[in-house]
PyMOL Python script that loads the backbone (N, CA, C, O; Angstrom):
from pymol import cmd

cmd.read_pdbstr("""\
ATOM      1  N   MET A   1       0.848  -1.181   0.000  1.00  0.00           N
ATOM      2  CA  MET A   1       0.000   0.000   0.000  1.00  0.00           C
ATOM      3  C   MET A   1       0.894   1.245   0.000  1.00  0.00           C
ATOM      4  O   MET A   1       1.795   1.376   0.828  1.00  0.00           O
ATOM      5  N   GLU A   2       0.636   2.129  -0.916  1.00  0.00           N
ATOM      6  CA  GLU A   2       1.421   3.356  -1.031  1.00  0.00           C
ATOM      7  C   GLU A   2       0.887   4.413  -0.066  1.00  0.00           C
ATOM      8  O   GLU A   2      -0.321   4.627   0.037  1.00  0.00           O
ATOM      9  N   ARG A   3       1.803   5.063   0.632  1.00  0.00           N
ATOM     10  CA  ARG A   3       1.410   6.132   1.556  1.00  0.00           C
ATOM     11  C   ARG A   3       1.276   7.426   0.778  1.00  0.00           C
ATOM     12  O   ARG A   3       2.105   7.741  -0.076  1.00  0.00           O
ATOM     13  N   ARG A   4       0.238   8.164   1.077  1.00  0.00           N
ATOM     14  CA  ARG A   4       0.022   9.445   0.413  1.00  0.00           C
ATOM     15  C   ARG A   4       0.432  10.562   1.360  1.00  0.00           C
ATOM     16  O   ARG A   4       0.072  10.562   2.537  1.00  0.00           O
ATOM     17  N   TYR A   5       1.184  11.502   0.832  1.00  0.00           N
ATOM     18  CA  TYR A   5       1.666  12.638   1.607  1.00  0.00           C
ATOM     19  C   TYR A   5       1.038  13.922   1.078  1.00  0.00           C
ATOM     20  O   TYR A   5       0.752  14.045  -0.113  1.00  0.00           O
ATOM     21  N   VAL A   6       0.827  14.879   1.984  1.00  0.00           N
ATOM     22  CA  VAL A   6       0.308  16.189   1.597  1.00  0.00           C
ATOM     23  C   VAL A   6       1.234  17.258   2.163  1.00  0.00           C
ATOM     24  O   VAL A   6       1.948  17.031   3.140  1.00  0.00           O
ATOM     25  N   SER A   7       1.209  18.416   1.534  1.00  0.00           N
ATOM     26  CA  SER A   7       2.039  19.536   1.991  1.00  0.00           C
ATOM     27  C   SER A   7       1.501  20.084   3.310  1.00  0.00           C
ATOM     28  O   SER A   7       0.393  19.750   3.730  1.00  0.00           O
ATOM     29  N   ILE A   8       2.294  20.921   3.947  1.00  0.00           N
ATOM     30  CA  ILE A   8       1.866  21.520   5.212  1.00  0.00           C
ATOM     31  C   ILE A   8       0.632  22.398   4.998  1.00  0.00           C
ATOM     32  O   ILE A   8      -0.244  22.461   5.861  1.00  0.00           O
ATOM     33  N   LYS A   9       0.564  23.070   3.858  1.00  0.00           N
ATOM     34  CA  LYS A   9      -0.595  23.916   3.556  1.00  0.00           C
ATOM     35  C   LYS A   9      -1.852  23.065   3.394  1.00  0.00           C
ATOM     36  O   LYS A   9      -2.914  23.417   3.909  1.00  0.00           O
ATOM     37  N   GLU A  10      -1.732  21.950   2.680  1.00  0.00           N
ATOM     38  CA  GLU A  10      -2.881  21.061   2.505  1.00  0.00           C
ATOM     39  C   GLU A  10      -3.290  20.430   3.833  1.00  0.00           C
ATOM     40  O   GLU A  10      -4.479  20.324   4.131  1.00  0.00           O
ATOM     41  N   ALA A  11      -2.316  20.015   4.624  1.00  0.00           N
ATOM     42  CA  ALA A  11      -2.613  19.413   5.925  1.00  0.00           C
ATOM     43  C   ALA A  11      -3.318  20.412   6.844  1.00  0.00           C
ATOM     44  O   ALA A  11      -4.263  20.058   7.549  1.00  0.00           O
ATOM     45  N   ALA A  12      -2.852  21.657   6.829  1.00  0.00           N
ATOM     46  CA  ALA A  12      -3.476  22.696   7.659  1.00  0.00           C
ATOM     47  C   ALA A  12      -4.929  22.909   7.255  1.00  0.00           C
ATOM     48  O   ALA A  12      -5.796  23.082   8.112  1.00  0.00           O
ATOM     49  N   ALA A  13      -5.195  22.897   5.957  1.00  0.00           N
ATOM     50  CA  ALA A  13      -6.570  23.073   5.479  1.00  0.00           C
ATOM     51  C   ALA A  13      -7.450  21.900   5.907  1.00  0.00           C
ATOM     52  O   ALA A  13      -8.609  22.098   6.273  1.00  0.00           O
ATOM     53  N   ILE A  14      -6.919  20.701   5.866  1.00  0.00           N
ATOM     54  CA  ILE A  14      -7.685  19.516   6.259  1.00  0.00           C
ATOM     55  C   ILE A  14      -8.015  19.560   7.746  1.00  0.00           C
ATOM     56  O   ILE A  14      -9.147  19.284   8.143  1.00  0.00           O
ATOM     57  N   VAL A  15      -7.032  19.904   8.563  1.00  0.00           N
ATOM     58  CA  VAL A  15      -7.213  19.908  10.020  1.00  0.00           C
ATOM     59  C   VAL A  15      -7.973  21.149  10.491  1.00  0.00           C
ATOM     60  O   VAL A  15      -8.658  21.109  11.513  1.00  0.00           O
ATOM     61  N   GLY A  16      -7.853  22.250   9.745  1.00  0.00           N
ATOM     62  CA  GLY A  16      -8.551  23.480  10.118  1.00  0.00           C
ATOM     63  C   GLY A  16      -7.733  24.389  11.012  1.00  0.00           C
ATOM     64  O   GLY A  16      -8.282  25.137  11.820  1.00  0.00           O
ATOM     65  N   VAL A  17      -6.415  24.322  10.866  1.00  0.00           N
ATOM     66  CA  VAL A  17      -5.513  25.180  11.635  1.00  0.00           C
ATOM     67  C   VAL A  17      -4.526  25.828  10.670  1.00  0.00           C
ATOM     68  O   VAL A  17      -4.554  25.555   9.470  1.00  0.00           O
ATOM     69  N   THR A  18      -3.664  26.678  11.190  1.00  0.00           N
ATOM     70  CA  THR A  18      -2.665  27.329  10.342  1.00  0.00           C
ATOM     71  C   THR A  18      -1.429  26.432  10.201  1.00  0.00           C
ATOM     72  O   THR A  18      -1.205  25.547  11.027  1.00  0.00           O
ATOM     73  N   PRO A  19      -0.634  26.662   9.160  1.00  0.00           N
ATOM     74  CA  PRO A  19       0.631  25.923   9.045  1.00  0.00           C
ATOM     75  C   PRO A  19       1.542  26.123  10.261  1.00  0.00           C
ATOM     76  O   PRO A  19       2.258  25.203  10.654  1.00  0.00           O
ATOM     77  N   LEU A  20       1.518  27.305  10.850  1.00  0.00           N
ATOM     78  CA  LEU A  20       2.327  27.552  12.045  1.00  0.00           C
ATOM     79  C   LEU A  20       1.904  26.632  13.195  1.00  0.00           C
ATOM     80  O   LEU A  20       2.751  26.118  13.926  1.00  0.00           O
ATOM     81  N   THR A  21       0.611  26.431  13.349  1.00  0.00           N
ATOM     82  CA  THR A  21       0.121  25.518  14.385  1.00  0.00           C
ATOM     83  C   THR A  21       0.636  24.108  14.136  1.00  0.00           C
ATOM     84  O   THR A  21       1.046  23.424  15.074  1.00  0.00           O
ATOM     85  N   LEU A  22       0.619  23.666  12.879  1.00  0.00           N
ATOM     86  CA  LEU A  22       1.145  22.333  12.571  1.00  0.00           C
ATOM     87  C   LEU A  22       2.634  22.237  12.889  1.00  0.00           C
ATOM     88  O   LEU A  22       3.095  21.211  13.390  1.00  0.00           O
ATOM     89  N   ARG A  23       3.380  23.283  12.604  1.00  0.00           N
ATOM     90  CA  ARG A  23       4.814  23.281  12.930  1.00  0.00           C
ATOM     91  C   ARG A  23       5.016  23.152  14.443  1.00  0.00           C
ATOM     92  O   ARG A  23       5.879  22.403  14.903  1.00  0.00           O
ATOM     93  N   ASN A  24       4.211  23.889  15.205  1.00  0.00           N
ATOM     94  CA  ASN A  24       4.302  23.813  16.672  1.00  0.00           C
ATOM     95  C   ASN A  24       3.912  22.424  17.177  1.00  0.00           C
ATOM     96  O   ASN A  24       4.561  21.886  18.074  1.00  0.00           O
ATOM     97  N   TRP A  25       2.861  21.847  16.609  1.00  0.00           N
ATOM     98  CA  TRP A  25       2.441  20.505  17.001  1.00  0.00           C
ATOM     99  C   TRP A  25       3.518  19.487  16.663  1.00  0.00           C
ATOM    100  O   TRP A  25       3.727  18.531  17.410  1.00  0.00           O
ATOM    101  N   ASP A  26       4.202  19.688  15.542  1.00  0.00           N
ATOM    102  CA  ASP A  26       5.286  18.782  15.162  1.00  0.00           C
ATOM    103  C   ASP A  26       6.407  18.842  16.198  1.00  0.00           C
ATOM    104  O   ASP A  26       6.949  17.806  16.585  1.00  0.00           O
ATOM    105  N   LYS A  27       6.753  20.035  16.643  1.00  0.00           N
ATOM    106  CA  LYS A  27       7.801  20.189  17.667  1.00  0.00           C
ATOM    107  C   LYS A  27       7.406  19.515  18.977  1.00  0.00           C
ATOM    108  O   LYS A  27       8.253  18.974  19.688  1.00  0.00           O
ATOM    109  N   LYS A  28       6.098  19.554  19.292  1.00  0.00           N
ATOM    110  CA  LYS A  28       5.600  18.954  20.532  1.00  0.00           C
ATOM    111  C   LYS A  28       5.295  17.466  20.380  1.00  0.00           C
ATOM    112  O   LYS A  28       5.003  16.794  21.369  1.00  0.00           O
ATOM    113  N   GLY A  29       5.356  16.945  19.161  1.00  0.00           N
ATOM    114  CA  GLY A  29       5.075  15.537  18.927  1.00  0.00           C
ATOM    115  C   GLY A  29       3.604  15.206  18.803  1.00  0.00           C
ATOM    116  O   GLY A  29       3.227  14.037  18.882  1.00  0.00           O
ATOM    117  N   VAL A  30       2.773  16.203  18.612  1.00  0.00           N
ATOM    118  CA  VAL A  30       1.335  15.985  18.504  1.00  0.00           C
ATOM    119  C   VAL A  30       0.977  15.368  17.155  1.00  0.00           C
ATOM    120  O   VAL A  30       0.232  14.390  17.098  1.00  0.00           O
ATOM    121  N   LEU A  31       1.496  15.924  16.086  1.00  0.00           N
ATOM    122  CA  LEU A  31       1.259  15.419  14.731  1.00  0.00           C
ATOM    123  C   LEU A  31       2.594  15.492  13.996  1.00  0.00           C
ATOM    124  O   LEU A  31       3.083  16.577  13.684  1.00  0.00           O
ATOM    125  N   THR A  32       3.168  14.344  13.728  1.00  0.00           N
ATOM    126  CA  THR A  32       4.521  14.267  13.184  1.00  0.00           C
ATOM    127  C   THR A  32       4.558  14.569  11.695  1.00  0.00           C
ATOM    128  O   THR A  32       3.727  14.086  10.925  1.00  0.00           O
ATOM    129  N   SER A  33       5.531  15.372  11.306  1.00  0.00           N
ATOM    130  CA  SER A  33       5.759  15.626   9.882  1.00  0.00           C
ATOM    131  C   SER A  33       6.983  14.841   9.430  1.00  0.00           C
ATOM    132  O   SER A  33       7.778  14.362  10.239  1.00  0.00           O
ATOM    133  N   TYR A  34       7.105  14.729   8.137  1.00  0.00           N
ATOM    134  CA  TYR A  34       8.258  14.089   7.512  1.00  0.00           C
ATOM    135  C   TYR A  34       8.880  15.113   6.585  1.00  0.00           C
ATOM    136  O   TYR A  34       8.274  16.146   6.300  1.00  0.00           O
ATOM    137  N   ARG A  35      10.071  14.840   6.117  1.00  0.00           N
ATOM    138  CA  ARG A  35      10.751  15.764   5.216  1.00  0.00           C
ATOM    139  C   ARG A  35      10.837  15.157   3.824  1.00  0.00           C
ATOM    140  O   ARG A  35      11.208  13.996   3.656  1.00  0.00           O
ATOM    141  N   ASN A  36      10.485  15.966   2.829  1.00  0.00           N
ATOM    142  CA  ASN A  36      10.640  15.562   1.445  1.00  0.00           C
ATOM    143  C   ASN A  36      12.137  15.457   1.172  1.00  0.00           C
ATOM    144  O   ASN A  36      12.865  16.422   1.403  1.00  0.00           O
ATOM    145  N   PRO A  37      12.617  14.316   0.688  1.00  0.00           N
ATOM    146  CA  PRO A  37      14.061  14.157   0.499  1.00  0.00           C
ATOM    147  C   PRO A  37      14.651  15.045  -0.595  1.00  0.00           C
ATOM    148  O   PRO A  37      15.861  15.272  -0.616  1.00  0.00           O
ATOM    149  N   VAL A  38      13.826  15.543  -1.491  1.00  0.00           N
ATOM    150  CA  VAL A  38      14.317  16.373  -2.590  1.00  0.00           C
ATOM    151  C   VAL A  38      14.505  17.824  -2.153  1.00  0.00           C
ATOM    152  O   VAL A  38      15.548  18.426  -2.409  1.00  0.00           O
ATOM    153  N   ASN A  39      13.477  18.388  -1.483  1.00  0.00           N
ATOM    154  CA  ASN A  39      13.524  19.817  -1.154  1.00  0.00           C
ATOM    155  C   ASN A  39      13.485  20.111   0.348  1.00  0.00           C
ATOM    156  O   ASN A  39      13.523  21.274   0.752  1.00  0.00           O
ATOM    157  N   ASN A  40      13.410  19.076   1.168  1.00  0.00           N
ATOM    158  CA  ASN A  40      13.395  19.198   2.625  1.00  0.00           C
ATOM    159  C   ASN A  40      12.146  19.898   3.171  1.00  0.00           C
ATOM    160  O   ASN A  40      12.147  20.328   4.324  1.00  0.00           O
ATOM    161  N   TYR A  41      11.085  20.022   2.373  1.00  0.00           N
ATOM    162  CA  TYR A  41       9.827  20.595   2.853  1.00  0.00           C
ATOM    163  C   TYR A  41       9.143  19.603   3.787  1.00  0.00           C
ATOM    164  O   TYR A  41       9.333  18.392   3.673  1.00  0.00           O
ATOM    165  N   ARG A  42       8.344  20.136   4.712  1.00  0.00           N
ATOM    166  CA  ARG A  42       7.545  19.281   5.582  1.00  0.00           C
ATOM    167  C   ARG A  42       6.393  18.696   4.780  1.00  0.00           C
ATOM    168  O   ARG A  42       5.747  19.386   3.991  1.00  0.00           O
ATOM    169  N   VAL A  43       6.152  17.425   4.996  1.00  0.00           N
ATOM    170  CA  VAL A  43       4.982  16.763   4.429  1.00  0.00           C
ATOM    171  C   VAL A  43       4.345  15.927   5.536  1.00  0.00           C
ATOM    172  O   VAL A  43       5.011  15.525   6.490  1.00  0.00           O
ATOM    173  N   TYR A  44       3.066  15.677   5.395  1.00  0.00           N
ATOM    174  CA  TYR A  44       2.313  14.919   6.387  1.00  0.00           C
ATOM    175  C   TYR A  44       1.652  13.734   5.715  1.00  0.00           C
ATOM    176  O   TYR A  44       1.158  13.832   4.592  1.00  0.00           O
ATOM    177  N   ARG A  45       1.649  12.607   6.422  1.00  0.00           N
ATOM    178  CA  ARG A  45       0.978  11.419   5.891  1.00  0.00           C
ATOM    179  C   ARG A  45      -0.522  11.592   6.065  1.00  0.00           C
ATOM    180  O   ARG A  45      -1.002  11.925   7.149  1.00  0.00           O
ATOM    181  N   LEU A  46      -1.247  11.361   4.990  1.00  0.00           N
ATOM    182  CA  LEU A  46      -2.695  11.537   5.016  1.00  0.00           C
ATOM    183  C   LEU A  46      -3.353  10.574   6.002  1.00  0.00           C
ATOM    184  O   LEU A  46      -4.308  10.951   6.681  1.00  0.00           O
ATOM    185  N   ASP A  47      -2.864   9.349   6.093  1.00  0.00           N
ATOM    186  CA  ASP A  47      -3.464   8.401   7.036  1.00  0.00           C
ATOM    187  C   ASP A  47      -3.266   8.840   8.489  1.00  0.00           C
ATOM    188  O   ASP A  47      -4.129   8.586   9.330  1.00  0.00           O
ATOM    189  N   GLN A  48      -2.147   9.493   8.793  1.00  0.00           N
ATOM    190  CA  GLN A  48      -1.930   9.990  10.154  1.00  0.00           C
ATOM    191  C   GLN A  48      -2.820  11.192  10.461  1.00  0.00           C
ATOM    192  O   GLN A  48      -3.269  11.363  11.594  1.00  0.00           O
ATOM    193  N   ILE A  49      -3.072  12.016   9.457  1.00  0.00           N
ATOM    194  CA  ILE A  49      -3.994  13.140   9.644  1.00  0.00           C
ATOM    195  C   ILE A  49      -5.390  12.613   9.937  1.00  0.00           C
ATOM    196  O   ILE A  49      -6.069  13.111  10.835  1.00  0.00           O
ATOM    197  N   GLU A  50      -5.821  11.606   9.182  1.00  0.00           N
ATOM    198  CA  GLU A  50      -7.147  11.024   9.398  1.00  0.00           C
ATOM    199  C   GLU A  50      -7.252  10.403  10.786  1.00  0.00           C
ATOM    200  O   GLU A  50      -8.275  10.553  11.455  1.00  0.00           O
ATOM    201  N   LEU A  51      -6.213   9.712  11.223  1.00  0.00           N
ATOM    202  CA  LEU A  51      -6.202   9.131  12.565  1.00  0.00           C
ATOM    203  C   LEU A  51      -6.270  10.221  13.630  1.00  0.00           C
ATOM    204  O   LEU A  51      -7.009  10.093  14.607  1.00  0.00           O
ATOM    205  N   PHE A  52      -5.507  11.286  13.446  1.00  0.00           N
ATOM    206  CA  PHE A  52      -5.516  12.421  14.367  1.00  0.00           C
ATOM    207  C   PHE A  52      -6.922  13.012  14.472  1.00  0.00           C
ATOM    208  O   PHE A  52      -7.405  13.280  15.572  1.00  0.00           O
ATOM    209  N   LEU A  53      -7.577  13.214  13.329  1.00  0.00           N
ATOM    210  CA  LEU A  53      -8.922  13.790  13.336  1.00  0.00           C
ATOM    211  C   LEU A  53      -9.928  12.859  14.009  1.00  0.00           C
ATOM    212  O   LEU A  53     -10.839  13.330  14.690  1.00  0.00           O
ATOM    213  N   ARG A  54      -9.778  11.551  13.831  1.00  0.00           N
ATOM    214  CA  ARG A  54     -10.670  10.601  14.510  1.00  0.00           C
ATOM    215  C   ARG A  54     -10.490  10.677  16.023  1.00  0.00           C
ATOM    216  O   ARG A  54     -11.468  10.630  16.769  1.00  0.00           O
ATOM    217  N   LYS A  55      -9.239  10.795  16.478  1.00  0.00           N
ATOM    218  CA  LYS A  55      -8.990  10.922  17.920  1.00  0.00           C
ATOM    219  C   LYS A  55      -9.630  12.188  18.471  1.00  0.00           C
ATOM    220  O   LYS A  55     -10.220  12.175  19.551  1.00  0.00           O
ATOM    221  N   ILE A  56      -9.511  13.273  17.728  1.00  0.00           N
ATOM    222  CA  ILE A  56     -10.119  14.540  18.149  1.00  0.00           C
ATOM    223  C   ILE A  56     -11.632  14.396  18.210  1.00  0.00           C
ATOM    224  O   ILE A  56     -12.267  14.836  19.168  1.00  0.00           O
ATOM    225  N   GLU A  57     -12.204  13.780  17.187  1.00  0.00           N
ATOM    226  CA  GLU A  57     -13.656  13.599  17.136  1.00  0.00           C
ATOM    227  C   GLU A  57     -14.124  12.728  18.301  1.00  0.00           C
ATOM    228  O   GLU A  57     -15.146  13.024  18.920  1.00  0.00           O
ATOM    229  N   ASN A  58     -13.396  11.669  18.603  1.00  0.00           N
ATOM    230  CA  ASN A  58     -13.772  10.801  19.722  1.00  0.00           C
ATOM    231  C   ASN A  58     -13.695  11.531  21.052  1.00  0.00           C
ATOM    232  O   ASN A  58     -14.569  11.355  21.901  1.00  0.00           O
ATOM    233  N   SER A  59     -12.673  12.343  21.249  1.00  0.00           N
ATOM    234  CA  SER A  59     -12.564  13.075  22.510  1.00  0.00           C
ATOM    235  C   SER A  59     -13.652  14.136  22.609  1.00  0.00           C
ATOM    236  O   SER A  59     -14.149  14.417  23.699  1.00  0.00           O
ATOM    237  N   LYS A  60     -14.027  14.729  21.471  1.00  0.00           N
ATOM    238  CA  LYS A  60     -15.088  15.733  21.462  1.00  0.00           C
ATOM    239  C   LYS A  60     -16.419  15.083  21.816  1.00  0.00           C
ATOM    240  O   LYS A  60     -17.211  15.649  22.569  1.00  0.00           O
ATOM    241  N   ASN A  61     -16.665  13.894  21.272  1.00  0.00           N
ATOM    242  CA  ASN A  61     -17.918  13.202  21.553  1.00  0.00           C
ATOM    243  C   ASN A  61     -18.020  12.799  23.018  1.00  0.00           C
ATOM    244  O   ASN A  61     -19.106  12.834  23.596  1.00  0.00           O
ATOM    245  N   LYS A  62     -16.906  12.418  23.618  1.00  0.00           N
ATOM    246  CA  LYS A  62     -16.925  11.990  25.011  1.00  0.00           C
ATOM    247  C   LYS A  62     -17.172  13.149  25.960  1.00  0.00           C
ATOM    248  O   LYS A  62     -17.849  12.996  26.976  1.00  0.00           O
ATOM    249  N   ARG A  63     -16.616  14.316  25.623  1.00  0.00           N
ATOM    250  CA  ARG A  63     -16.711  15.443  26.546  1.00  0.00           C
ATOM    251  C   ARG A  63     -17.744  16.472  26.123  1.00  0.00           C
ATOM    252  O   ARG A  63     -18.090  17.352  26.911  1.00  0.00           O
ATOM    253  N   GLY A  64     -18.242  16.384  24.902  1.00  0.00           N
ATOM    254  CA  GLY A  64     -19.257  17.310  24.446  1.00  0.00           C
ATOM    255  C   GLY A  64     -18.743  18.685  24.089  1.00  0.00           C
ATOM    256  O   GLY A  64     -19.536  19.577  23.786  1.00  0.00           O
ATOM    257  N   GLY A  65     -17.440  18.880  24.117  1.00  0.00           N
ATOM    258  CA  GLY A  65     -16.871  20.186  23.805  1.00  0.00           C
ATOM    259  C   GLY A  65     -16.523  20.334  22.343  1.00  0.00           C
ATOM    260  O   GLY A  65     -16.648  19.391  21.561  1.00  0.00           O
ATOM    261  N   ARG A  66     -16.079  21.540  21.976  1.00  0.00           N
ATOM    262  CA  ARG A  66     -15.698  21.797  20.599  1.00  0.00           C
ATOM    263  C   ARG A  66     -14.224  22.133  20.469  1.00  0.00           C
ATOM    264  O   ARG A  66     -13.751  22.374  19.358  1.00  0.00           O
ATOM    265  N   ARG A  67     -13.488  22.156  21.558  1.00  0.00           N
ATOM    266  CA  ARG A  67     -12.070  22.497  21.522  1.00  0.00           C
ATOM    267  C   ARG A  67     -11.251  21.290  21.098  1.00  0.00           C
ATOM    268  O   ARG A  67     -11.646  20.146  21.323  1.00  0.00           O
ATOM    269  N   ILE A  68     -10.109  21.556  20.483  1.00  0.00           N
ATOM    270  CA  ILE A  68      -9.193  20.486  20.109  1.00  0.00           C
ATOM    271  C   ILE A  68      -8.268  20.224  21.282  1.00  0.00           C
ATOM    272  O   ILE A  68      -7.531  21.111  21.713  1.00  0.00           O
ATOM    273  N   ASP A  69      -8.311  19.009  21.795  1.00  0.00           N
ATOM    274  CA  ASP A  69      -7.457  18.620  22.910  1.00  0.00           C
ATOM    275  C   ASP A  69      -6.238  17.910  22.343  1.00  0.00           C
ATOM    276  O   ASP A  69      -6.298  16.717  22.048  1.00  0.00           O
ATOM    277  N   ILE A  70      -5.137  18.629  22.189  1.00  0.00           N
ATOM    278  CA  ILE A  70      -3.959  18.047  21.561  1.00  0.00           C
ATOM    279  C   ILE A  70      -3.225  17.090  22.483  1.00  0.00           C
ATOM    280  O   ILE A  70      -2.358  16.346  22.024  1.00  0.00           O
ATOM    281  N   SER A  71      -3.541  17.089  23.749  1.00  0.00           N
ATOM    282  CA  SER A  71      -2.869  16.167  24.660  1.00  0.00           C
ATOM    283  C   SER A  71      -3.318  14.733  24.423  1.00  0.00           C
ATOM    284  O   SER A  71      -2.606  13.799  24.793  1.00  0.00           O
ATOM    285  N   MET A  72      -4.481  14.538  23.816  1.00  0.00           N
ATOM    286  CA  MET A  72      -5.004  13.203  23.552  1.00  0.00           C
ATOM    287  C   MET A  72      -4.424  12.607  22.285  1.00  0.00           C
ATOM    288  O   MET A  72      -4.511  11.396  22.081  1.00  0.00           O
ATOM    289  N   ALA A  73      -3.837  13.422  21.434  1.00  0.00           N
ATOM    290  CA  ALA A  73      -3.360  12.927  20.137  1.00  0.00           C
ATOM    291  C   ALA A  73      -2.055  12.192  20.271  1.00  0.00           C
ATOM    292  O   ALA A  73      -1.512  11.710  19.277  1.00  0.00           O
TER     293      ALA A  73
END
""", "prot")
cmd.dss("prot")
cmd.show_as("cartoon", "prot")
cmd.util.cbc("prot")
cmd.orient("prot")
């Protein structure tokens, strides 16, 4: 199975945050980025983004809130 990668801009749009937030989350280990070997740009695995969003959705359903709890990711 081939892994699909998206740019930081695309990942930010999918998650609903800014690219800066994704960079900060990467530093904290919340959502890991990878580096494109050709240009060293950050890229994100689409399957990991989907897993991250499912975790957020599950925590939201349990607590009834609308905030993103990054400690659960």
